[in-house]
N, CA and C atoms as a LAMMPS dump frame, in Angstrom:
ITEM: TIMESTEP
0
ITEM: NUMBER OF ATOMS
279
ITEM: BOX BOUNDS ff ff ff
-5.0000000000000000e+02 5.0000000000000000e+02
-5.0000000000000000e+02 5.0000000000000000e+02
-5.0000000000000000e+02 5.0000000000000000e+02
ITEM: ATOMS id mol type element x y z
1 1 1 N 73.784 -469.004 -357.704
2 1 2 C 74.71 -468.661 -359.048
3 1 3 C 74.953 -467.242 -359.044
4 2 1 N 76.649 -467.139 -358.782
5 2 2 C 76.759 -465.849 -359.268
6 2 3 C 76.615 -465.215 -360.261
7 3 1 N 76.675 -464.284 -360.686
8 3 2 C 77.011 -463.04 -361.795
9 3 3 C 78.161 -463.229 -362.659
10 4 1 N 78.76 -463.945 -362.046
11 4 2 C 80.112 -464.508 -362.621
12 4 3 C 79.878 -465.399 -363.589
13 5 1 N 79.017 -466.37 -362.86
14 5 2 C 79.129 -467.701 -362.926
15 5 3 C 78.045 -467.734 -364.219
16 6 1 N 76.549 -466.748 -364.406
17 6 2 C 76.231 -466.239 -365.285
18 6 3 C 77.066 -465.806 -366.853
19 7 1 N 77.814 -465.081 -366.367
20 7 2 C 78.562 -464.781 -367.693
21 7 3 C 79.87 -465.55 -368.284
22 8 1 N 79.919 -466.154 -367.285
23 8 2 C 81.014 -467.689 -367.819
24 8 3 C 80.259 -468.758 -368.532
25 9 1 N 79.334 -468.844 -367.955
26 9 2 C 78.037 -470.051 -368.771
27 9 3 C 77.469 -469.945 -370.635
28 10 1 N 77.003 -468.151 -370.209
29 10 2 C 77.08 -467.646 -371.283
30 10 3 C 78.117 -467.727 -372.333
31 11 1 N 79.376 -467.194 -371.698
32 11 2 C 80.622 -467.381 -372.612
33 11 3 C 81.694 -468.926 -373.185
34 12 1 N 80.61 -470.685 -372.785
35 12 2 C 80.673 -471.504 -373.256
36 12 3 C 79.68 -471.83 -373.832
37 13 1 N 78.837 -471.312 -373.543
38 13 2 C 77.872 -470.891 -374.9
39 13 3 C 77.68 -470.2 -376.168
40 14 1 N 78.315 -469.37 -375.526
41 14 2 C 78.52 -468.023 -376.771
42 14 3 C 77.41 -467.129 -377.402
43 15 1 N 76.778 -466.855 -376.428
44 15 2 C 75.336 -466.582 -376.037
45 15 3 C 75.525 -465.453 -375.609
46 16 1 N 74.589 -464.091 -376.388
47 16 2 C 74.721 -462.934 -376.303
48 16 3 C 74.403 -462.485 -374.733
49 17 1 N 74.006 -461.517 -374.025
50 17 2 C 73.202 -460.883 -373.279
51 17 3 C 71.321 -461.202 -373.588
52 18 1 N 71.401 -460.711 -374.774
53 18 2 C 70.043 -460.683 -375.031
54 18 3 C 69.612 -462.344 -375.519
55 19 1 N 70.663 -462.798 -375.72
56 19 2 C 69.867 -464.424 -375.811
57 19 3 C 69.493 -464.939 -374.933
58 20 1 N 70.511 -464.81 -373.896
59 20 2 C 70.207 -465.8 -372.779
60 20 3 C 68.408 -464.659 -372.078
61 21 1 N 68.579 -463.604 -372.076
62 21 2 C 67.343 -463.095 -371.551
63 21 3 C 66.083 -463.685 -371.984
64 22 1 N 66.368 -463.682 -373.971
65 22 2 C 65.303 -464.158 -374.458
66 22 3 C 64.889 -465.507 -373.817
67 23 1 N 65.856 -466.546 -373.754
68 23 2 C 65.261 -467.56 -373.457
69 23 3 C 64.834 -468.107 -372.316
70 24 1 N 65.579 -466.873 -370.897
71 24 2 C 65.683 -466.987 -369.611
72 24 3 C 63.897 -466.502 -369.446
73 25 1 N 62.933 -465.641 -370.483
74 25 2 C 62.368 -464.794 -370.19
75 25 3 C 62.217 -464.2 -369.078
76 26 1 N 63.221 -463.427 -369.322
77 26 2 C 63.394 -462.194 -368.706
78 26 3 C 63.426 -460.637 -369.091
79 27 1 N 63.729 -459.884 -368.405
80 27 2 C 64.396 -458.689 -369.13
81 27 3 C 65.189 -458.473 -368.729
82 28 1 N 65.817 -458.072 -369.927
83 28 2 C 67.347 -457.84 -370.701
84 28 3 C 68.314 -456.838 -368.95
85 29 1 N 67.478 -456.534 -369.194
86 29 2 C 67.821 -455.492 -367.607
87 29 3 C 67.906 -456.201 -366.575
88 30 1 N 66.78 -456.897 -366.416
89 30 2 C 66.854 -458.09 -364.965
90 30 3 C 68.222 -458.595 -364.974
91 31 1 N 68.324 -459.425 -366.39
92 31 2 C 70.061 -459.851 -366.462
93 31 3 C 71.005 -459.398 -366.141
94 32 1 N 70.84 -458.438 -366.699
95 32 2 C 72.369 -457.777 -366.513
96 32 3 C 72.558 -456.722 -364.785
97 33 1 N 71.473 -456.551 -364.109
98 33 2 C 71.558 -456.334 -362.63
99 33 3 C 72.399 -457.93 -362.113
100 34 1 N 71.382 -459.05 -362.357
101 34 2 C 71.831 -459.996 -362.045
102 34 3 C 73.611 -460.422 -362.606
103 35 1 N 74.039 -459.886 -363.194
104 35 2 C 75.405 -460.379 -363.995
105 35 3 C 76.387 -459.143 -363.131
106 36 1 N 75.849 -457.943 -362.547
107 36 2 C 76.882 -457.343 -362.746
108 36 3 C 77.621 -457.429 -361.466
109 37 1 N 78.474 -457.076 -361.227
110 37 2 C 80.001 -457.065 -360.102
111 37 3 C 79.235 -456.159 -358.505
112 38 1 N 78.217 -455.461 -358.736
113 38 2 C 78.086 -454.411 -357.661
114 38 3 C 77.197 -454.981 -356.7
115 39 1 N 76.858 -456.357 -357.531
116 39 2 C 76.087 -457.206 -356.426
117 39 3 C 73.989 -456.445 -356.354
118 40 1 N 73.454 -455.81 -357.621
119 40 2 C 72.652 -455.569 -357.427
120 40 3 C 71.867 -456.846 -356.986
121 41 1 N 70.684 -455.79 -356.71
122 41 2 C 69.448 -456.774 -355.748
123 41 3 C 68.206 -457.537 -356.805
124 42 1 N 68.348 -458.658 -357.173
125 42 2 C 66.948 -459.208 -358.384
126 42 3 C 66.219 -460.466 -357.841
127 43 1 N 65.103 -460.238 -358.249
128 43 2 C 64.006 -461.129 -357.951
129 43 3 C 64.434 -462.68 -357.775
130 44 1 N 64.053 -463.434 -356.987
131 44 2 C 64.647 -464.568 -356.823
132 44 3 C 64.125 -465.859 -358.354
133 45 1 N 62.852 -464.975 -358.857
134 45 2 C 62.273 -465.489 -359.826
135 45 3 C 62.998 -465.586 -361.245
136 46 1 N 63.641 -464.028 -361.634
137 46 2 C 64.819 -464.2 -362.494
138 46 3 C 65.371 -464.724 -362.03
139 47 1 N 66.177 -465.302 -360.876
140 47 2 C 67.519 -465.529 -360.734
141 47 3 C 67.12 -467.345 -361.465
142 48 1 N 66.362 -467.896 -360.866
143 48 2 C 65.642 -469.212 -361.304
144 48 3 C 65.209 -469.462 -362.531
145 49 1 N 64.981 -468.572 -363.664
146 49 2 C 64.698 -468.471 -364.233
147 49 3 C 65.914 -468.843 -365.648
148 50 1 N 66.829 -467.803 -365.282
149 50 2 C 67.848 -467.429 -365.929
150 50 3 C 68.954 -469.175 -365.813
151 51 1 N 68.943 -469.41 -364.65
152 51 2 C 69.409 -470.843 -364.23
153 51 3 C 68.589 -472.548 -364.847
154 52 1 N 67.802 -472.082 -365.451
155 52 2 C 67.071 -473.108 -365.335
156 52 3 C 67.484 -473.082 -367.317
157 53 1 N 66.921 -471.573 -367.388
158 53 2 C 67.542 -471.382 -368.755
159 53 3 C 68.869 -472.352 -369.52
160 54 1 N 69.721 -472.232 -368.522
161 54 2 C 71.459 -472.305 -368.953
162 54 3 C 71.619 -473.812 -368.739
163 55 1 N 70.778 -474.449 -367.426
164 55 2 C 70.885 -476.109 -367.405
165 55 3 C 70.236 -476.412 -368.647
166 56 1 N 69.338 -476.149 -369.52
167 56 2 C 68.394 -476.776 -370.39
168 56 3 C 69.335 -476.563 -371.463
169 57 1 N 70.564 -475.964 -371.231
170 57 2 C 71.223 -475.736 -372.302
171 57 3 C 72.438 -476.509 -371.904
172 58 1 N 72.752 -477.123 -371.386
173 58 2 C 73.867 -478.214 -370.729
174 58 3 C 74.897 -477.474 -369.631
175 59 1 N 74.652 -476.361 -368.821
176 59 2 C 75.374 -476.078 -368.047
177 59 3 C 74.746 -476.396 -366.727
178 60 1 N 76.551 -476.623 -365.612
179 60 2 C 76.026 -477.349 -364.544
180 60 3 C 76.572 -476.48 -363.904
181 61 1 N 75.838 -476.099 -362.67
182 61 2 C 76.692 -474.958 -362.135
183 61 3 C 77.402 -475.863 -360.818
184 62 1 N 78.437 -475.743 -360.436
185 62 2 C 79.525 -476.014 -359.183
186 62 3 C 79.474 -475.208 -358.512
187 63 1 N 79.547 -475.436 -356.733
188 63 2 C 80.062 -474.921 -356.02
189 63 3 C 80.805 -475.702 -354.74
190 64 1 N 82.205 -475.763 -354.508
191 64 2 C 83.135 -476.329 -353.389
192 64 3 C 83.766 -475.618 -352.756
193 65 1 N 84.07 -476.642 -351.817
194 65 2 C 84.874 -475.97 -351.281
195 65 3 C 86.026 -475.044 -351.562
196 66 1 N 86.815 -475.177 -353.159
197 66 2 C 87.509 -474.537 -353.111
198 66 3 C 86.988 -473.559 -354.188
199 67 1 N 85.879 -473.525 -354.672
200 67 2 C 85.34 -472.327 -355.22
201 67 3 C 84.068 -472.684 -356.157
202 68 1 N 83.474 -471.965 -357.038
203 68 2 C 82.32 -471.967 -358.111
204 68 3 C 82.617 -471.942 -359.339
205 69 1 N 82.034 -472.226 -360.018
206 69 2 C 82.249 -472.164 -361.515
207 69 3 C 81.235 -473.09 -362.321
208 70 1 N 81.307 -473.253 -363.089
209 70 2 C 79.89 -474.003 -364.435
210 70 3 C 81.186 -475.092 -365.499
211 71 1 N 80.292 -475.546 -366.039
212 71 2 C 80.769 -476.432 -366.802
213 71 3 C 79.669 -476.743 -367.557
214 72 1 N 80.355 -477.022 -368.746
215 72 2 C 79.48 -477.46 -370.485
216 72 3 C 79.184 -478.974 -370.331
217 73 1 N 78.21 -479.413 -370.353
218 73 2 C 78.002 -481.363 -370.209
219 73 3 C 77.98 -481.325 -371.534
220 74 1 N 77.053 -481.407 -371.844
221 74 2 C 76.659 -481.876 -373.465
222 74 3 C 76.021 -481.448 -374.14
223 75 1 N 75.969 -481.291 -375.657
224 75 2 C 75.079 -481.056 -376.704
225 75 3 C 73.867 -480.317 -376.264
226 76 1 N 72.58 -479.933 -376.842
227 76 2 C 71.172 -479.711 -376.486
228 76 3 C 70.415 -479.404 -377.126
229 77 1 N 69.361 -480.088 -377.845
230 77 2 C 68.764 -480.11 -378.434
231 77 3 C 68.639 -478.906 -379.373
232 78 1 N 68.487 -477.733 -378.881
233 78 2 C 68.429 -476.186 -379.244
234 78 3 C 69.136 -476.812 -380.022
235 79 1 N 69.157 -475.921 -381.612
236 79 2 C 69.956 -476.01 -382.601
237 79 3 C 70.568 -475.276 -382.989
238 80 1 N 70.07 -473.642 -382.509
239 80 2 C 71.023 -472.485 -382.46
240 80 3 C 72.269 -472.867 -381.344
241 81 1 N 72.047 -473.708 -380.46
242 81 2 C 72.968 -473.623 -379.598
243 81 3 C 73.88 -474.452 -379.714
244 82 1 N 73.51 -475.796 -380.988
245 82 2 C 74.354 -476.615 -381.475
246 82 3 C 74.848 -475.804 -382.471
247 83 1 N 74.598 -474.422 -382.911
248 83 2 C 75.251 -473.898 -384.029
249 83 3 C 76.394 -472.965 -383.555
250 84 1 N 75.962 -472.436 -382.421
251 84 2 C 76.895 -471.664 -381.552
252 84 3 C 77.77 -472.264 -381.055
253 85 1 N 77.402 -473.319 -380.546
254 85 2 C 78.804 -473.776 -380.264
255 85 3 C 80.17 -474.348 -380.772
256 86 1 N 79.581 -475.113 -382.322
257 86 2 C 80.484 -475.535 -383.411
258 86 3 C 81.478 -474.017 -383.716
259 87 1 N 80.259 -473.493 -383.956
260 87 2 C 81.325 -471.82 -384.277
261 87 3 C 82.107 -471.648 -382.965
262 88 1 N 82.21 -471.925 -382.07
263 88 2 C 83.253 -471.829 -380.85
264 88 3 C 83.991 -472.91 -380.739
265 89 1 N 84.59 -473.697 -381.363
266 89 2 C 85.107 -475.052 -381.148
267 89 3 C 85.971 -475.339 -382.513
268 90 1 N 85.754 -474.186 -383.822
269 90 2 C 86.282 -474.272 -384.759
270 90 3 C 88.187 -473.308 -384.515
271 91 1 N 88.999 -474.37 -385.377
272 91 2 C 89.936 -473.685 -385.068
273 91 3 C 90.289 -471.974 -385.98
274 92 1 N 90.515 -471.552 -385.696
275 92 2 C 90.601 -469.995 -386.54
276 92 3 C 91.755 -469.787 -387.489
277 93 1 N 90.974 -469.586 -388.552
278 93 2 C 91.731 -469.371 -389.753
279 93 3 C 93.097 -468.736 -390.197
């Protein structure tokens, strides 16, 4: 899982870094290091917790010979995530 994938997943969910850190039970500074383009070191446990939080919200991490990405698979049972996703899908006024 790359920092770019984490940022893309957050964008699909309309989550801030603070929200993801809260959901994953990780420090905000650790999440910022994970999302950094500079390849800063992060504990494997942090990566695992972030991955689990995003997957629980409906994110699928994709890796193939053509590259890496993320996909939003389904709605979640988390009411806040459903509300955020609904805001994202509405057409601009």
